[in-house]
C-alpha positions as CSV (number, residue, x, y, z in Angstrom):
1,M,37.9,282.2,-2.1
2,A,37.5,281.8,-5.6
3,S,40.3,279.4,-7.3
4,D,41.3,282.2,-10.3
5,S,42.6,285.8,-9.5
6,A,40.4,287.4,-11.9
7,V,37.1,286.1,-10.3
8,I,35.0,287.4,-7.6
9,R,33.2,285.2,-5.6
10,A,30.0,286.8,-4.5
11,A,27.5,285.1,-1.8
12,T,24.3,286.3,0.0
13,W,22.4,284.4,2.7
14,N,19.5,285.3,4.6
15,V,21.1,283.0,8.3
16,W,18.3,283.4,10.4
17,W,19.5,285.3,13.4
18,L,19.0,283.2,16.7
19,F,15.5,281.5,15.7
20,G,14.5,278.5,16.8
21,E,16.6,276.3,19.4
22,Q,18.9,274.8,17.6
23,W,21.0,278.0,16.4
24,H,24.1,276.4,18.0
25,E,24.0,273.9,15.6
26,R,23.3,276.1,12.7
27,E,25.9,278.4,13.1
28,R,28.1,275.1,12.8
29,G,26.7,274.4,9.3
30,I,26.7,278.0,8.5
31,V,30.5,277.9,8.7
32,A,31.0,274.6,7.4
33,T,29.2,275.9,4.0
34,L,31.5,278.9,4.0
35,E,34.4,277.0,4.2
36,E,33.2,274.4,1.2
37,W,32.5,277.4,-1.3
38,H,34.4,279.8,-0.2
39,P,33.3,283.1,-0.9
40,D,35.6,286.0,-1.4
41,V,32.6,288.7,-0.6
42,F,29.7,287.8,1.8
43,G,27.1,289.5,2.3
44,F,24.4,288.3,5.1
45,Q,21.0,289.2,7.0
46,E,19.5,288.6,10.0
47,A,22.6,288.9,11.6
48,W,23.3,288.5,15.3
49,A,25.0,291.2,17.9
50,F,25.3,291.2,21.7
51,G,27.4,293.3,23.4
52,D,30.1,294.5,21.7
53,R,30.3,291.3,19.1
54,S,28.8,290.2,16.0
55,Q,28.3,287.3,14.0
56,A,30.6,289.0,11.5
57,E,33.3,288.8,13.6
58,A,32.6,285.2,14.6
59,L,32.6,283.8,11.5
60,A,35.5,285.9,10.5
61,E,37.4,284.6,12.4
62,E,36.3,281.2,12.1
63,L,37.1,281.8,8.2
64,A,40.1,284.1,8.5
65,M,38.3,287.3,6.6
66,H,37.5,290.9,7.3
67,P,34.2,291.5,9.0
68,A,31.5,294.7,9.0
69,F,28.2,294.7,10.8
70,V,25.2,297.5,10.5
71,E,22.2,297.9,12.8
72,P,19.1,298.0,12.9
73,A,17.6,295.3,10.2
74,Y,14.5,293.1,9.5
75,P,12.9,291.9,11.2
76,P,12.9,293.3,14.6
77,V,13.7,290.8,17.4
78,P,10.8,288.8,18.5
79,D,9.2,290.6,22.1
80,P,8.9,288.7,24.3
81,V,12.0,286.2,23.0
82,E,11.3,282.9,22.0
83,H,13.9,281.4,24.4
84,P,16.5,283.0,26.5
85,D,19.6,282.7,24.1
86,Q,17.5,285.7,22.7
87,I,17.8,288.3,25.7
88,G,19.8,291.2,24.8
89,V,20.8,290.1,20.9
90,R,20.1,292.4,18.2
91,M,19.7,291.9,14.7
92,G,21.9,293.4,11.9
93,L,23.2,293.0,8.7
94,G,27.1,291.5,8.1
95,L,29.6,291.0,5.6
96,L,32.7,288.9,5.2
97,S,35.4,290.2,2.7
98,R,38.7,288.5,1.8
99,W,40.1,291.8,1.3
100,P,40.1,295.0,4.1
101,I,37.2,296.6,4.4
102,R,38.3,300.2,4.1
103,R,34.7,302.1,4.8
104,V,31.8,301.1,6.1
105,V,28.2,303.4,5.8
106,A,24.8,302.7,7.4
107,R,22.5,303.8,4.7
108,P,18.7,304.7,6.1
109,L,15.9,302.9,3.8
110,P,12.6,303.8,4.0
111,S,10.2,301.8,6.3
112,P,7.1,302.2,8.6
113,G,9.3,302.7,11.6
114,D,12.3,304.6,10.0
115,D,14.4,302.3,11.8
116,L,15.8,299.8,8.6
117,V,19.1,300.6,6.8
118,A,21.3,299.3,3.9
119,M,25.2,298.7,4.6
120,Q,27.2,300.2,2.1
121,A,31.0,299.1,2.2
122,T,34.0,299.8,0.3
123,I,36.7,296.8,-0.2
124,A,40.0,297.4,-0.7
125,H,40.4,294.5,-4.0
126,P,43.8,294.4,-5.7
127,L,42.1,296.2,-8.7
128,G,40.4,299.2,-7.0
129,D,37.7,300.1,-4.6
130,L,34.9,297.4,-4.9
131,H,31.4,298.8,-3.4
132,V,29.1,296.3,-2.0
133,F,25.3,297.2,-0.3
134,V,23.9,294.3,1.9
135,A,20.3,294.8,2.6
136,V,16.9,293.0,3.7
137,T,13.4,294.4,2.4
138,S,10.0,294.7,4.3
139,W,7.9,291.4,2.9
140,E,4.3,292.1,4.7
141,P,1.5,292.5,2.1
142,Q,0.5,296.3,3.6
143,D,4.0,297.5,3.4
144,L,4.3,296.8,-0.3
145,E,4.3,300.7,-0.9
146,Y,7.7,300.7,1.7
147,H,8.8,297.9,0.0
148,A,8.8,299.2,-3.7
149,A,10.6,302.2,-1.8
150,Q,13.1,300.0,-0.5
151,L,14.2,298.6,-3.8
152,A,14.2,301.7,-5.6
153,T,16.5,303.4,-2.9
154,L,18.8,300.6,-3.3
155,G,18.6,301.2,-7.2
156,D,19.4,304.7,-6.3
157,L,22.4,304.0,-4.0
158,A,24.1,301.1,-6.4
159,C,23.8,303.2,-9.5
160,D,25.5,306.3,-7.9
161,P,27.7,307.7,-10.5
162,A,30.2,308.1,-7.6
163,L,31.0,304.8,-7.5
164,D,31.9,304.3,-10.7
165,G,35.3,302.5,-11.3
166,P,37.1,299.5,-12.3
167,L,34.7,296.8,-10.7
168,P,31.2,296.2,-10.9
169,V,29.0,297.5,-7.8
170,L,27.4,294.7,-6.3
171,L,24.1,294.5,-3.8
172,L,23.7,291.0,-2.4
173,A,20.5,291.2,-0.4
174,D,17.4,289.7,0.7
175,L,14.6,291.7,-1.3
176,N,11.8,289.3,-0.2
177,A,10.5,289.2,-3.9
178,D,11.0,287.4,-7.1
179,F,11.1,289.3,-10.6
180,E,6.8,288.8,-10.5
181,N,7.4,291.8,-8.9
182,D,6.8,295.3,-10.5
183,A,9.2,297.0,-8.5
184,M,11.8,294.3,-8.5
185,R,11.4,294.2,-12.6
186,A,12.2,298.0,-12.2
187,L,15.4,297.1,-10.0
188,R,16.4,294.5,-13.0
189,E,16.1,297.0,-15.7
190,R,19.2,299.0,-13.5
191,L,21.1,295.9,-12.5
192,V,22.2,292.8,-13.7
193,D,20.4,289.7,-12.0
194,T,23.5,287.2,-11.8
195,W,21.3,284.1,-11.6
196,G,20.9,284.3,-15.4
197,S,23.8,282.7,-16.1
198,A,22.8,279.6,-13.3
199,N,22.0,276.3,-15.1
200,Q,18.4,276.4,-16.8
201,S,17.2,273.5,-14.9
202,A,18.9,274.8,-11.2
203,D,16.4,274.7,-8.3
204,P,15.7,278.7,-8.2
205,R,14.3,278.7,-4.9
206,T,16.0,280.3,-1.8
207,L,12.9,280.2,0.3
208,S,11.9,276.8,-0.1
209,S,8.6,275.0,0.9
210,T,10.6,271.7,1.5
211,N,13.1,273.5,4.2
212,R,12.2,272.9,7.9
213,F,12.7,275.7,9.2
214,A,10.2,277.4,6.5
215,P,8.5,280.1,8.6
216,P,4.8,279.7,8.5
217,E,4.3,283.2,8.5
218,S,5.9,283.9,5.1
219,V,4.1,280.9,3.1
220,L,3.3,283.5,0.6
221,Q,7.1,283.9,0.1
222,Y,7.3,279.8,-0.1
223,D,9.2,278.5,-3.1
224,R,10.7,281.6,-4.8
225,R,13.7,283.1,-5.5
226,I,13.8,286.0,-3.2
227,D,17.7,286.2,-2.3
228,H,19.4,288.0,-5.0
229,V,23.4,288.4,-6.3
230,M,22.9,291.5,-8.2
231,A,25.5,294.3,-10.1
232,R,26.2,296.6,-12.4
233,P,29.2,297.9,-14.3
234,G,31.8,300.1,-12.4
235,R,32.1,301.8,-16.1
236,A,30.4,301.5,-19.3
237,D,33.4,299.7,-20.9
238,A,33.9,296.9,-18.2
239,P,30.3,294.9,-18.3
240,V,29.1,292.6,-16.0
241,V,30.6,289.5,-16.9
242,V,29.1,286.1,-14.8
243,R,30.9,282.8,-15.0
244,G,28.4,281.2,-12.9
245,S,25.7,281.3,-10.2
246,W,24.1,278.2,-7.8
247,I,22.5,278.0,-4.5
248,A,23.7,275.3,-2.3
249,R,21.2,273.3,-0.2
250,D,23.6,270.8,1.4
251,E,22.2,269.8,5.3
252,I,25.4,269.8,7.7
253,D,24.4,266.8,10.1
254,G,21.0,266.6,8.5
255,L,20.4,270.0,9.6
256,P,19.7,272.7,7.2
257,P,22.0,275.8,8.4
258,S,19.0,278.3,8.0
259,D,15.2,279.0,6.6
260,H,17.1,280.2,3.6
261,Y,19.3,279.0,1.1
262,P,22.8,281.1,0.3
263,V,23.4,282.6,-3.4
264,F,26.6,282.4,-4.8
265,T,27.9,284.0,-8.1
266,D,31.5,283.7,-10.0
267,L,32.2,287.6,-11.7
268,E,35.1,288.0,-13.8
269,V,37.1,291.5,-13.1
């Protein structure tokens, strides 16, 4: 956890489901990264679920945190599967929290098959309700209209006045775009991009061509910051204050834990 009780350390990470044959090793790297950086609130995409057990529950047991999981998420599970470990495994969104999670709702997002959701969660923070959204969006060129509609819907959800309170509202998401995208620029007019607090020399890439697992089908997304921690004030007299933001790029035992890198942000509360 963040060392200062007046800080919420929030993180987002696309953890790459069970893609690749080294997913067991990568899972250990995910745990090691989270153990090193101790996020208080961690939203993750491409989470797995098998039967009645999800990756959120598995990680929560390792890290002594509270879990939540919703589905369906993006991308679709490969058909046919790439290796036997993927048989019967579903795709979803995960959340871990230092504090109890009081409520979880799956919110529909516009999508070609009407089968994509965002997670909305309410966390019982000591200072009041902490509202968090976890999401992933479409990225294919033929789905740009859906992508823009998904971003607009996430903005509407996060800016709902019913969520006003003493704490910021958080969006922890793989938005599959940087701020050169028009719809992303529109979203940044509504939510604070917390990366602005990072050292100006910091490498901003969350999907990097130097990562050995960078998927070739996503080459148009290479070397961009497409994973985001965004926030909006819970009330007008409590602006979002960011102490720092960074990206964790450590390889664990010589292996990247995912094809994406995680983003961490410390927020004052």
